[in-house]
N, C-alpha and C positions, 0 to 999 in steps of 0.2 A: 304451837306450828298445826297447820291443817294436815290431816294423813292423806289428803287429795296430793300433796306435793311429794309421797313415797309410793305412789302407784304405778305399777308397771306399765311400759308401753302397751303390753296387749289390751289393758283395761282402756286406755286411750282409744287404739285402733276400734274398738269395739263399740265404744261411746260414740264417737265423732266421723263426721265423713271422712272420706281422703283427702277433701282441699280444706276441711277444718283442722284436721292432724297438722297438715302440711304447714301452716300458719301456726294454729296454738302449739303445736307441740315440735315443732322444728324451725320456728322462727321465719318462715316464709312470708310471702305478701301477695297480696291478689293485685291484678292489676289495674292500674289508677282509672278511675271514671268509672269502674264495673260493678262497686259495691251497692248492695241494695240501700244501705243509707245513706252513701253520699249525700243525696238532696232531699232527704227526709226533714220534715218541719213539725212533724206531729208530737203535740207535749208527749212526755212520758219518760221513762227511764230504761237507759242502756244497760244491760247485764252481759258478764261473763259469759261465753257461750259453753265453755266448758264446765263450769261448776254453777251458776246461776247469780254469783255476786253482783250487787248493784257497782257500776262502773262511773258510768257518766249519767246528769241528766240533760234532758232536752234542753233546758233554758241556756246552758253552757255550750251548747253547739252553734257554730259559727261556718259560713261557706267562705274558706281559703281559697279556694280555687287549685287546690294541690292534687285533688284526683281521689281522697279520702274521706271519711267524715273526721271533723276538727272539732275539738273541744277546748274551751280555753282554762277549765278547772275540773279536776273530778268529783264523784259523787262524795266520796270520802279518801282524803290522801291517803289514809293507812290501808286501803284497798289495793294500791298500787305500788309495785317495787321499781325502782330505776336501777337499771342494770348499763355499766358501760358499752358499748357496741363498736369496735375496731373493724368491723367488716367493711368490703368493698374500699379501703384504703382511706377512708374517714372516720371521724370519732362522732358519734352520735349517743344518744340516751335513750335505749330501749325500756318500754314500758311492759310490766310483766303483771299478772293478777296475782295480788300477794297471797290468794287462798290457795292457789292450786298451781302456780307457776307458769301458767300459761302466757305464751307470746302474744301482746296486743297489738302493738305499733311501737312508735317513737314518740319523744317528746321536744320540740324546739324552741328557741327563745324569739320566736318571730310573730308572736301571736298579738290579739288586742287588748288593751288595758280591760280591767284593772291589772291582770296577771302578766299580761306579756308573754303568755304561754301558748303553742298550738301542740295539742295532742292530737296526734296525725295515726287513726285507729282503722285498721282494718274491718269493713262490715262482717267479713265473715268470722270473724272472732267475738262478735255479739249478736246478743237477742235484742229485741225491742219490747217493751210494755207499755203500751197505750196507757195513757191515763195522766194525771196532775203530775208535777215535779214533787216529787219527796223535798 
């Protein structure tokens, strides 16, 4: 287990912007169609904004029209953790970074083949490294 999972709140408040802290540490969400990566098509790797762990490749990104960047598969399935989310009176699957336990977004079963998954991820929860997909 990463020692980042045990860092105190003050560590994250000093490391992240208030907007990032709200999403990554308090499971908030950015407004739809406002994230800087919603329409990005540049090749590269998306990383967790809190700890820099690779989480998605641009080759798995697709336009779902949901308002957030969408991916059909993670960079490495072990890099993400799924958590049951019963907020807002409905059942969803929350996606967290397995390295630092930061909230990234949710995954739904309405994505394209071959996975049928749609990882709906907050732009503010990611950084982007331009280059060839790994």
